[in-house]
BALOBA-1460 file (C-alpha; in Angstrom, 3 decimals):
// residues 343
<rec num="1" residu="m" x="-11.217" y="6.718" z="33.802"/>
<rec num="2" residu="s" x="-10.673" y="8.638" z="30.737"/>
<rec num="3" residu="m" x="-10.188" y="5.163" z="28.509"/>
<rec num="4" residu="r" x="-13.059" y="2.473" z="28.695"/>
<rec num="5" residu="y" x="-12.536" y="-1.222" z="28.011"/>
<rec num="6" residu="n" x="-15.416" y="-1.926" z="25.876"/>
<rec num="7" residu="r" x="-14.558" y="-5.919" z="25.234"/>
<rec num="8" residu="q" x="-11.453" y="-7.948" z="24.794"/>
<rec num="9" residu="l" x="-11.245" y="-8.820" z="20.564"/>
<rec num="10" residu="p" x="-10.354" y="-12.310" z="19.526"/>
<rec num="11" residu="s" x="-6.622" y="-12.857" z="19.227"/>
<rec num="12" residu="p" x="-5.450" y="-13.130" z="15.467"/>
<rec num="13" residu="q" x="-4.933" y="-16.729" z="16.054"/>
<rec num="14" residu="e" x="-8.402" y="-17.038" z="16.896"/>
<rec num="15" residu="l" x="-9.462" y="-15.191" z="14.187"/>
<rec num="16" residu="k" x="-7.332" y="-17.257" z="12.016"/>
<rec num="17" residu="r" x="-8.983" y="-20.319" z="12.857"/>
<rec num="18" residu="e" x="-12.347" y="-18.978" z="12.250"/>
<rec num="19" residu="y" x="-11.487" y="-17.590" z="8.888"/>
<rec num="20" residu="p" x="-8.445" y="-19.848" z="7.659"/>
<rec num="21" residu="l" x="-6.344" y="-19.479" z="4.626"/>
<rec num="22" residu="s" x="-6.977" y="-22.724" z="2.594"/>
<rec num="23" residu="a" x="-3.902" y="-24.494" z="1.625"/>
<rec num="24" residu="k" x="-4.843" y="-23.893" z="-2.235"/>
<rec num="25" residu="l" x="-4.374" y="-19.915" z="-1.528"/>
<rec num="26" residu="h" x="-1.415" y="-20.193" z="0.584"/>
<rec num="27" residu="l" x="-0.002" y="-21.928" z="-2.381"/>
<rec num="28" residu="g" x="-1.250" y="-18.997" z="-4.417"/>
<rec num="29" residu="k" x="0.104" y="-16.400" z="-2.013"/>
<rec num="30" residu="s" x="3.563" y="-17.785" z="-1.828"/>
<rec num="31" residu="q" x="3.994" y="-18.111" z="-5.721"/>
<rec num="32" residu="r" x="2.775" y="-14.491" z="-6.014"/>
<rec num="33" residu="d" x="5.197" y="-13.431" z="-3.025"/>
<rec num="34" residu="e" x="7.917" y="-15.029" z="-4.985"/>
<rec num="35" residu="e" x="7.217" y="-13.174" z="-8.224"/>
<rec num="36" residu="i" x="7.217" y="-9.713" z="-6.164"/>
<rec num="37" residu="r" x="10.522" y="-10.499" z="-4.342"/>
<rec num="38" residu="a" x="11.999" y="-10.832" z="-7.503"/>
<rec num="39" residu="v" x="11.354" y="-7.509" z="-8.785"/>
<rec num="40" residu="f" x="12.965" y="-5.721" z="-5.717"/>
<rec num="41" residu="e" x="15.763" y="-8.073" z="-5.774"/>
<rec num="42" residu="g" x="16.222" y="-7.349" z="-9.388"/>
<rec num="43" residu="r" x="15.836" y="-10.666" z="-10.499"/>
<rec num="44" residu="s" x="12.901" y="-9.826" z="-12.443"/>
<rec num="45" residu="q" x="12.164" y="-6.842" z="-14.746"/>
<rec num="46" residu="k" x="8.363" y="-6.858" z="-14.070"/>
<rec num="47" residu="f" x="7.027" y="-3.003" z="-13.286"/>
<rec num="48" residu="l" x="4.899" y="-3.291" z="-10.318"/>
<rec num="49" residu="v" x="1.484" y="-1.392" z="-10.005"/>
<rec num="50" residu="v" x="-0.118" y="-0.979" z="-6.234"/>
<rec num="51" residu="v" x="-3.542" y="0.090" z="-7.599"/>
<rec num="52" residu="g" x="-6.967" y="0.425" z="-6.325"/>
<rec num="53" residu="p" x="-9.399" y="2.408" z="-4.227"/>
<rec num="54" residu="c" x="-8.099" y="5.107" z="-1.590"/>
<rec num="55" residu="s" x="-10.052" y="3.178" z="0.949"/>
<rec num="56" residu="a" x="-11.920" y="-0.316" z="0.832"/>
<rec num="57" residu="d" x="-15.270" y="0.798" z="1.877"/>
<rec num="58" residu="r" x="-17.700" y="-2.012" z="0.555"/>
<rec num="59" residu="e" x="-16.681" y="-5.453" z="-0.076"/>
<rec num="60" residu="d" x="-19.081" y="-6.205" z="-3.074"/>
<rec num="61" residu="a" x="-17.283" y="-3.073" z="-5.141"/>
<rec num="62" residu="v" x="-13.789" y="-4.004" z="-4.320"/>
<rec num="63" residu="l" x="-14.432" y="-7.365" z="-5.037"/>
<rec num="64" residu="e" x="-15.664" y="-6.285" z="-8.457"/>
<rec num="65" residu="y" x="-12.584" y="-4.401" z="-8.862"/>
<rec num="66" residu="a" x="-10.392" y="-6.911" z="-7.855"/>
<rec num="67" residu="v" x="-11.942" y="-9.401" z="-10.437"/>
<rec num="68" residu="r" x="-11.589" y="-6.866" z="-12.962"/>
<rec num="69" residu="l" x="-8.137" y="-6.244" z="-12.365"/>
<rec num="70" residu="a" x="-7.151" y="-9.903" z="-12.472"/>
<rec num="71" residu="r" x="-8.371" y="-10.080" z="-15.920"/>
<rec num="72" residu="l" x="-6.508" y="-7.075" z="-16.865"/>
<rec num="73" residu="q" x="-3.173" y="-8.816" z="-15.156"/>
<rec num="74" residu="e" x="-3.769" y="-11.477" z="-17.785"/>
<rec num="75" residu="q" x="-3.188" y="-9.174" z="-20.674"/>
<rec num="76" residu="v" x="-0.014" y="-7.321" z="-19.084"/>
<rec num="77" residu="k" x="1.409" y="-10.080" z="-17.275"/>
<rec num="78" residu="e" x="4.501" y="-10.227" z="-19.424"/>
<rec num="79" residu="k" x="5.247" y="-6.601" z="-18.210"/>
<rec num="80" residu="l" x="3.394" y="-5.603" z="-15.095"/>
<rec num="81" residu="l" x="2.328" y="-7.137" z="-11.841"/>
<rec num="82" residu="l" x="-0.532" y="-5.775" z="-10.951"/>
<rec num="83" residu="i" x="-1.328" y="-5.675" z="-6.491"/>
<rec num="84" residu="p" x="-4.605" y="-4.273" z="-5.661"/>
<rec num="85" residu="r" x="-5.054" y="-1.641" z="-3.069"/>
<rec num="86" residu="v" x="-7.308" y="-2.961" z="-0.711"/>
<rec num="87" residu="y" x="-6.567" y="-0.501" z="2.455"/>
<rec num="88" residu="t" x="-8.861" y="-1.396" z="5.270"/>
<rec num="89" residu="n" x="-7.933" y="1.436" z="7.712"/>
<rec num="90" residu="k" x="-7.200" y="5.207" z="6.996"/>
<rec num="91" residu="p" x="-5.094" y="7.512" z="8.837"/>
<rec num="92" residu="r" x="-7.049" y="10.666" z="9.791"/>
<rec num="93" residu="t" x="-4.932" y="14.067" z="10.039"/>
<rec num="94" residu="t" x="-7.356" y="15.444" z="12.599"/>
<rec num="95" residu="g" x="-8.551" y="12.252" z="14.119"/>
<rec num="96" residu="a" x="-12.149" y="12.959" z="12.524"/>
<rec num="97" residu="g" x="-13.870" y="11.333" z="9.686"/>
<rec num="98" residu="y" x="-14.152" y="7.516" z="8.187"/>
<rec num="99" residu="k" x="-11.083" y="5.445" z="9.538"/>
<rec num="100" residu="g" x="-11.886" y="2.814" z="7.306"/>
<rec num="101" residu="m" x="-13.366" y="-0.774" z="7.137"/>
<rec num="102" residu="l" x="-11.407" y="-1.966" z="10.197"/>
<rec num="103" residu="h" x="-13.095" y="0.401" z="12.583"/>
<rec num="104" residu="q" x="-16.732" y="0.816" z="10.567"/>
<rec num="105" residu="p" x="-17.641" y="-2.555" z="8.580"/>
<rec num="106" residu="s" x="-20.624" y="-0.157" z="7.054"/>
<rec num="107" residu="p" x="-19.029" y="3.361" z="6.726"/>
<rec num="108" residu="d" x="-22.773" y="4.793" z="7.953"/>
<rec num="109" residu="k" x="-22.626" y="3.320" z="10.925"/>
<rec num="110" residu="a" x="-20.913" y="3.281" z="14.447"/>
<rec num="111" residu="p" x="-17.644" y="1.934" z="14.811"/>
<rec num="112" residu="d" x="-17.602" y="-1.748" z="15.281"/>
<rec num="113" residu="l" x="-13.985" y="-3.242" z="15.779"/>
<rec num="114" residu="l" x="-15.156" y="-6.943" z="16.294"/>
<rec num="115" residu="g" x="-17.122" y="-6.366" z="12.888"/>
<rec num="116" residu="g" x="-14.186" y="-4.898" z="11.571"/>
<rec num="117" residu="i" x="-11.379" y="-7.348" z="12.376"/>
<rec num="118" residu="i" x="-13.852" y="-9.853" z="10.839"/>
<rec num="119" residu="a" x="-14.702" y="-7.860" z="7.529"/>
<rec num="120" residu="i" x="-11.196" y="-6.909" z="6.851"/>
<rec num="121" residu="r" x="-9.733" y="-10.659" z="6.834"/>
<rec num="122" residu="r" x="-13.097" y="-11.779" z="5.082"/>
<rec num="123" residu="l" x="-12.596" y="-9.253" z="2.650"/>
<rec num="124" residu="h" x="-8.690" y="-10.040" z="1.824"/>
<rec num="125" residu="l" x="-9.746" y="-13.752" z="1.724"/>
<rec num="126" residu="r" x="-12.436" y="-13.284" z="-1.010"/>
<rec num="127" residu="v" x="-10.115" y="-11.136" z="-3.041"/>
<rec num="128" residu="m" x="-8.031" y="-14.117" z="-3.029"/>
<rec num="129" residu="e" x="-10.596" y="-16.457" z="-3.930"/>
<rec num="130" residu="e" x="-12.415" y="-14.452" z="-6.387"/>
<rec num="131" residu="s" x="-9.375" y="-12.890" z="-8.248"/>
<rec num="132" residu="g" x="-6.525" y="-14.893" z="-7.705"/>
<rec num="133" residu="l" x="-4.655" y="-12.138" z="-6.731"/>
<rec num="134" residu="t" x="-3.124" y="-10.872" z="-3.236"/>
<rec num="135" residu="a" x="-3.459" y="-7.371" z="-2.144"/>
<rec num="136" residu="a" x="-1.484" y="-4.366" z="-0.561"/>
<rec num="137" residu="d" x="-2.812" y="-2.654" z="2.732"/>
<rec num="138" residu="e" x="-1.442" y="-0.085" z="4.915"/>
<rec num="139" residu="m" x="-0.091" y="-0.848" z="8.304"/>
<rec num="140" residu="l" x="-1.610" y="1.524" z="10.096"/>
<rec num="141" residu="y" x="-1.541" y="0.214" z="13.539"/>
<rec num="142" residu="p" x="1.330" y="-2.515" z="14.007"/>
<rec num="143" residu="e" x="-0.483" y="-4.844" z="16.660"/>
<rec num="144" residu="n" x="-3.495" y="-5.062" z="13.887"/>
<rec num="145" residu="r" x="-1.511" y="-6.417" z="10.926"/>
<rec num="146" residu="s" x="-1.364" y="-9.848" z="12.910"/>
<rec num="147" residu="y" x="-4.936" y="-10.352" z="11.584"/>
<rec num="148" residu="l" x="-3.782" y="-10.178" z="8.225"/>
<rec num="149" residu="d" x="-0.106" y="-11.050" z="8.104"/>
<rec num="150" residu="d" x="-0.676" y="-14.474" z="6.418"/>
<rec num="151" residu="v" x="-2.555" y="-13.008" z="3.399"/>
<rec num="152" residu="l" x="-0.876" y="-9.696" z="2.639"/>
<rec num="153" residu="s" x="1.670" y="-9.499" z="-0.136"/>
<rec num="154" residu="y" x="2.588" y="-5.920" z="0.134"/>
<rec num="155" residu="e" x="2.603" y="-3.395" z="2.896"/>
<rec num="156" residu="a" x="2.788" y="0.447" z="2.869"/>
<rec num="157" residu="v" x="3.661" y="2.517" z="6.238"/>
<rec num="158" residu="g" x="2.243" y="6.140" z="5.566"/>
<rec num="159" residu="a" x="3.521" y="9.551" z="6.009"/>
<rec num="160" residu="r" x="2.487" y="10.215" z="9.263"/>
<rec num="161" residu="s" x="3.432" y="6.588" z="10.961"/>
<rec num="162" residu="v" x="7.159" y="6.451" z="8.914"/>
<rec num="163" residu="e" x="8.722" y="8.028" z="12.240"/>
<rec num="164" residu="n" x="7.201" y="5.778" z="14.506"/>
<rec num="165" residu="q" x="9.651" y="3.315" z="16.097"/>
<rec num="166" residu="q" x="7.095" y="0.599" z="16.419"/>
<rec num="167" residu="h" x="6.021" y="0.494" z="12.808"/>
<rec num="168" residu="r" x="9.952" y="0.522" z="11.740"/>
<rec num="169" residu="l" x="10.726" y="-2.572" z="14.492"/>
<rec num="170" residu="t" x="7.327" y="-4.505" z="12.874"/>
<rec num="171" residu="a" x="8.716" y="-4.262" z="9.592"/>
<rec num="172" residu="s" x="12.013" y="-5.315" z="10.366"/>
<rec num="173" residu="g" x="9.891" y="-8.702" z="10.997"/>
<rec num="174" residu="m" x="8.321" y="-8.855" z="7.621"/>
<rec num="175" residu="e" x="8.895" y="-11.299" z="5.293"/>
<rec num="176" residu="i" x="6.800" y="-9.206" z="2.757"/>
<rec num="177" residu="p" x="7.814" y="-5.955" z="0.662"/>
<rec num="178" residu="v" x="7.214" y="-2.888" z="3.159"/>
<rec num="179" residu="g" x="7.032" y="0.789" z="1.628"/>
<rec num="180" residu="m" x="8.291" y="3.624" z="3.929"/>
<rec num="181" residu="k" x="6.580" y="6.795" z="2.144"/>
<rec num="182" residu="n" x="8.573" y="10.080" z="2.936"/>
<rec num="183" residu="p" x="6.888" y="12.158" z="5.632"/>
<rec num="184" residu="t" x="4.289" y="14.782" z="4.788"/>
<rec num="185" residu="s" x="7.322" y="17.558" z="4.790"/>
<rec num="186" residu="g" x="9.237" y="15.528" z="2.448"/>
<rec num="187" residu="d" x="11.848" y="14.933" z="4.260"/>
<rec num="188" residu="l" x="13.518" y="12.249" z="2.547"/>
<rec num="189" residu="s" x="16.211" y="11.572" z="5.480"/>
<rec num="190" residu="v" x="13.555" y="10.528" z="7.898"/>
<rec num="191" residu="m" x="12.144" y="7.878" z="4.906"/>
<rec num="192" residu="l" x="15.640" y="6.542" z="4.712"/>
<rec num="193" residu="n" x="16.352" y="6.265" z="8.753"/>
<rec num="194" residu="s" x="12.915" y="4.252" z="8.645"/>
<rec num="195" residu="i" x="13.966" y="1.963" z="5.813"/>
<rec num="196" residu="q" x="17.782" y="1.268" z="7.485"/>
<rec num="197" residu="a" x="15.944" y="0.658" z="10.858"/>
<rec num="198" residu="a" x="13.397" y="-1.960" z="9.253"/>
<rec num="199" residu="q" x="15.959" y="-3.686" z="7.222"/>
<rec num="200" residu="s" x="18.284" y="-4.179" z="10.362"/>
<rec num="201" residu="g" x="17.016" y="-6.725" z="13.258"/>
<rec num="202" residu="h" x="15.785" y="-5.628" z="16.785"/>
<rec num="203" residu="t" x="14.293" y="-6.984" z="20.117"/>
<rec num="204" residu="f" x="11.243" y="-5.367" z="21.342"/>
<rec num="205" residu="l" x="7.668" y="-5.711" z="22.835"/>
<rec num="206" residu="y" x="5.107" y="-7.028" z="20.771"/>
<rec num="207" residu="r" x="1.401" y="-7.905" z="21.487"/>
<rec num="208" residu="g" x="2.696" y="-9.050" z="25.010"/>
<rec num="209" residu="w" x="5.576" y="-11.013" z="23.527"/>
<rec num="210" residu="d" x="9.565" y="-10.331" z="23.685"/>
<rec num="211" residu="v" x="10.433" y="-10.893" z="20.076"/>
<rec num="212" residu="s" x="13.535" y="-10.631" z="17.997"/>
<rec num="213" residu="t" x="13.731" y="-10.173" z="14.322"/>
<rec num="214" residu="t" x="16.138" y="-10.443" z="11.549"/>
<rec num="215" residu="g" x="15.518" y="-7.324" z="9.448"/>
<rec num="216" residu="n" x="13.620" y="-7.058" z="5.958"/>
<rec num="217" residu="p" x="15.926" y="-6.255" z="3.372"/>
<rec num="218" residu="l" x="12.518" y="-5.588" z="1.008"/>
<rec num="219" residu="a" x="11.936" y="-2.334" z="2.890"/>
<rec num="220" residu="h" x="11.989" y="0.338" z="0.360"/>
<rec num="221" residu="a" x="10.955" y="4.013" z="-0.336"/>
<rec num="222" residu="i" x="7.606" y="5.434" z="-1.395"/>
<rec num="223" residu="l" x="7.958" y="8.728" z="-2.895"/>
<rec num="224" residu="r" x="4.556" y="10.644" z="-2.322"/>
<rec num="225" residu="g" x="5.538" y="14.287" z="-2.292"/>
<rec num="226" residu="g" x="5.467" y="16.520" z="0.479"/>
<rec num="227" residu="v" x="4.042" y="19.853" z="1.808"/>
<rec num="228" residu="d" x="6.128" y="22.790" z="2.645"/>
<rec num="229" residu="k" x="5.529" y="25.390" z="5.421"/>
<rec num="230" residu="y" x="3.054" y="27.538" z="3.627"/>
<rec num="231" residu="g" x="0.977" y="24.318" z="2.980"/>
<rec num="232" residu="t" x="1.983" y="24.021" z="-1.015"/>
<rec num="233" residu="c" x="2.551" y="20.695" z="-2.403"/>
<rec num="234" residu="v" x="6.090" y="20.028" z="-3.776"/>
<rec num="235" residu="p" x="6.125" y="16.930" z="-5.724"/>
<rec num="236" residu="n" x="9.114" y="14.277" z="-5.514"/>
<rec num="237" residu="y" x="8.740" y="12.107" z="-8.765"/>
<rec num="238" residu="h" x="10.841" y="14.003" z="-11.165"/>
<rec num="239" residu="y" x="14.010" y="12.701" z="-12.599"/>
<rec num="240" residu="e" x="16.433" y="15.050" z="-10.234"/>
<rec num="241" residu="d" x="14.353" y="13.575" z="-7.356"/>
<rec num="242" residu="l" x="15.158" y="10.180" z="-8.256"/>
<rec num="243" residu="m" x="18.475" y="10.322" z="-9.178"/>
<rec num="244" residu="r" x="18.878" y="12.125" z="-5.713"/>
<rec num="245" residu="l" x="17.151" y="9.216" z="-4.072"/>
<rec num="246" residu="w" x="19.327" y="6.908" z="-5.799"/>
<rec num="247" residu="e" x="22.530" y="9.025" z="-4.756"/>
<rec num="248" residu="l" x="21.231" y="9.007" z="-0.827"/>
<rec num="249" residu="y" x="20.830" y="4.934" z="-1.369"/>
<rec num="250" residu="q" x="24.171" y="4.336" z="-2.396"/>
<rec num="251" residu="k" x="25.445" y="6.458" z="0.565"/>
<rec num="252" residu="r" x="23.668" y="4.096" z="3.277"/>
<rec num="253" residu="g" x="24.622" y="1.370" z="1.567"/>
<rec num="254" residu="l" x="21.196" y="-0.412" z="1.849"/>
<rec num="255" residu="s" x="19.857" y="-3.692" z="0.643"/>
<rec num="256" residu="f" x="18.279" y="-3.519" z="-2.728"/>
<rec num="257" residu="p" x="17.802" y="0.094" z="-3.208"/>
<rec num="258" residu="a" x="14.197" y="0.619" z="-4.344"/>
<rec num="259" residu="a" x="11.277" y="3.119" z="-4.722"/>
<rec num="260" residu="v" x="7.660" y="3.135" z="-5.746"/>
<rec num="261" residu="v" x="6.189" y="6.533" z="-6.950"/>
<rec num="262" residu="d" x="2.826" y="7.488" z="-5.448"/>
<rec num="263" residu="a" x="1.142" y="9.249" z="-8.272"/>
<rec num="264" residu="n" x="-1.458" y="10.464" z="-6.144"/>
<rec num="265" residu="h" x="-1.447" y="12.419" z="-2.615"/>
<rec num="266" residu="s" x="0.997" y="15.516" z="-2.583"/>
<rec num="267" residu="n" x="2.808" y="14.503" z="-5.959"/>
<rec num="268" residu="s" x="-0.340" y="15.337" z="-7.641"/>
<rec num="269" residu="d" x="-1.831" y="18.019" z="-5.120"/>
<rec num="270" residu="k" x="-4.794" y="15.130" z="-4.965"/>
<rec num="271" residu="k" x="-5.720" y="15.946" z="-8.367"/>
<rec num="272" residu="y" x="-6.704" y="12.358" z="-9.499"/>
<rec num="273" residu="k" x="-6.522" y="13.121" z="-13.415"/>
<rec num="274" residu="e" x="-2.498" y="14.206" z="-13.031"/>
<rec num="275" residu="q" x="-1.701" y="10.285" z="-11.936"/>
<rec num="276" residu="p" x="-1.401" y="9.095" z="-15.878"/>
<rec num="277" residu="r" x="0.737" y="11.815" z="-16.523"/>
<rec num="278" residu="i" x="2.772" y="11.612" z="-13.333"/>
<rec num="279" residu="v" x="3.258" y="7.925" z="-14.376"/>
<rec num="280" residu="s" x="4.307" y="8.724" z="-18.012"/>
<rec num="281" residu="e" x="6.955" y="11.305" z="-16.702"/>
<rec num="282" residu="v" x="8.201" y="8.460" z="-14.219"/>
<rec num="283" residu="l" x="8.377" y="5.799" z="-17.148"/>
<rec num="284" residu="h" x="10.373" y="8.565" z="-19.363"/>
<rec num="285" residu="s" x="12.743" y="9.155" z="-16.344"/>
<rec num="286" residu="r" x="13.390" y="5.050" z="-16.541"/>
<rec num="287" residu="s" x="13.857" y="4.978" z="-19.739"/>
<rec num="288" residu="h" x="16.591" y="7.901" z="-19.882"/>
<rec num="289" residu="s" x="18.494" y="6.396" z="-16.840"/>
<rec num="290" residu="p" x="19.679" y="3.154" z="-16.096"/>
<rec num="291" residu="e" x="20.080" y="3.873" z="-12.404"/>
<rec num="292" residu="v" x="16.351" y="5.379" z="-12.337"/>
<rec num="293" residu="k" x="15.210" y="2.192" z="-13.898"/>
<rec num="294" residu="a" x="17.302" y="0.040" z="-11.590"/>
<rec num="295" residu="l" x="15.641" y="2.007" z="-8.704"/>
<rec num="296" residu="v" x="11.957" y="2.513" z="-9.348"/>
<rec num="297" residu="k" x="10.199" y="-0.762" z="-9.114"/>
<rec num="298" residu="g" x="6.817" y="0.782" z="-9.560"/>
<rec num="299" residu="v" x="4.207" y="3.327" z="-8.993"/>
<rec num="300" residu="m" x="0.799" y="3.526" z="-6.833"/>
<rec num="301" residu="i" x="-2.546" y="4.506" z="-8.147"/>
<rec num="302" residu="e" x="-5.659" y="5.513" z="-6.665"/>
<rec num="303" residu="s" x="-8.351" y="4.093" z="-8.786"/>
<rec num="304" residu="y" x="-12.231" y="2.826" z="-8.407"/>
<rec num="305" residu="l" x="-14.569" y="1.878" z="-10.345"/>
<rec num="306" residu="e" x="-16.205" y="5.158" z="-10.726"/>
<rec num="307" residu="e" x="-14.116" y="8.539" z="-10.961"/>
<rec num="308" residu="g" x="-13.838" y="10.900" z="-8.594"/>
<rec num="309" residu="c" x="-15.224" y="10.867" z="-4.820"/>
<rec num="310" residu="q" x="-18.518" y="11.426" z="-2.700"/>
<rec num="311" residu="p" x="-19.478" y="12.389" z="0.626"/>
<rec num="312" residu="i" x="-19.956" y="9.819" z="2.682"/>
<rec num="313" residu="e" x="-23.667" y="10.941" z="4.037"/>
<rec num="314" residu="g" x="-26.704" y="10.369" z="2.070"/>
<rec num="315" residu="e" x="-27.162" y="7.945" z="-0.956"/>
<rec num="316" residu="r" x="-23.750" y="6.966" z="-2.212"/>
<rec num="317" residu="a" x="-22.742" y="5.765" z="-5.759"/>
<rec num="318" residu="y" x="-21.440" y="2.357" z="-6.343"/>
<rec num="319" residu="g" x="-17.950" y="1.746" z="-6.514"/>
<rec num="320" residu="k" x="-16.849" y="5.616" z="-6.328"/>
<rec num="321" residu="s" x="-14.728" y="6.637" z="-3.492"/>
<rec num="322" residu="i" x="-15.748" y="8.087" z="-0.057"/>
<rec num="323" residu="t" x="-12.241" y="9.360" z="0.883"/>
<rec num="324" residu="d" x="-9.583" y="10.599" z="-1.632"/>
<rec num="325" residu="p" x="-10.810" y="11.039" z="-5.181"/>
<rec num="326" residu="c" x="-9.723" y="8.212" z="-7.697"/>
<rec num="327" residu="l" x="-9.187" y="7.532" z="-11.342"/>
<rec num="328" residu="g" x="-12.113" y="5.697" z="-12.845"/>
<rec num="329" residu="w" x="-11.817" y="2.034" z="-14.417"/>
<rec num="330" residu="k" x="-11.966" y="3.262" z="-18.059"/>
<rec num="331" residu="d" x="-9.088" y="5.713" z="-17.315"/>
<rec num="332" residu="t" x="-7.320" y="2.722" z="-15.524"/>
<rec num="333" residu="e" x="-7.570" y="-0.048" z="-17.580"/>
<rec num="334" residu="r" x="-6.215" y="2.848" z="-20.738"/>
<rec num="335" residu="l" x="-3.554" y="3.581" z="-18.577"/>
<rec num="336" residu="l" x="-2.312" y="0.372" z="-17.470"/>
<rec num="337" residu="l" x="-2.472" y="-0.950" z="-21.253"/>
<rec num="338" residu="e" x="-0.164" y="2.016" z="-22.200"/>
<rec num="339" residu="m" x="2.013" y="1.476" z="-19.379"/>
<rec num="340" residu="a" x="2.552" y="-2.361" z="-20.471"/>
<rec num="341" residu="g" x="3.467" y="-1.346" z="-23.764"/>
<rec num="342" residu="r" x="6.367" y="1.060" z="-22.509"/>
<rec num="343" residu="v" x="7.880" y="-0.783" z="-19.516"/>
């Protein structure tokens, strides 16, 4: 056979019984979810910042980052709503390379999916316990999100998944904001089709069940730039891009027009130190136009304890990315404080 069945994994219900969400954490998550929902529904003028490592590669460093972020949240709480990126699975364009903690709880060891589902649930619970913040993750595999659906406050559907039917239908049954990235081509119509599908109700097959959903009005756009046919990055965070997206939203009549701007990836051409400049331009565009201000609810920033990135092989520095390069903590702290003064 071309596919070997290694072992049957615990169901999400079994894993949740073994690693439960306490009543205290559930209450905290409900409060955070309401704060975030209020931003997308226009009832709050706070600005969202989804910020953290490109990939959550080790528990200790991610926890330290989240605790630092929580202390900073207290300083900027009147203006900003910080959501830590705890991305536990990573898309790989060619299928090769580190696929995240879900696959490899220890990056330099062989894949261990049983250890992975335990590690990612435990990590998200510890982030909540030690920082008081609830996190964002990427919905790389729709079926796997059931292991985390009670702990996440924000999910993103990546550029390579946004056209996938199962991602769209699964998003339609979520009760938290889900951001649909534009595809790597930069085609906004693909992203908007995905948002429209996610905001509608559906009946489909999910984890062996016949399920129905009512639609998720908090499905929204994430602008991450695109790549043209020559492989050149084409950003889409400029004022004209934001106004164009606003107009497209109006034509479609979708609920709660909203966008989050990804300051890295093809918007920065992965030049991570460009992220503060890009965020500054987005804030300027919001100050210039009431439509853009109503549309752009936040930004995404890739940031870790140490700046840059490092190879996975050999001895690794603590708190430094092993996937895409990230801003370091000092630059991140400076940027978030500056943002709080401008929003």
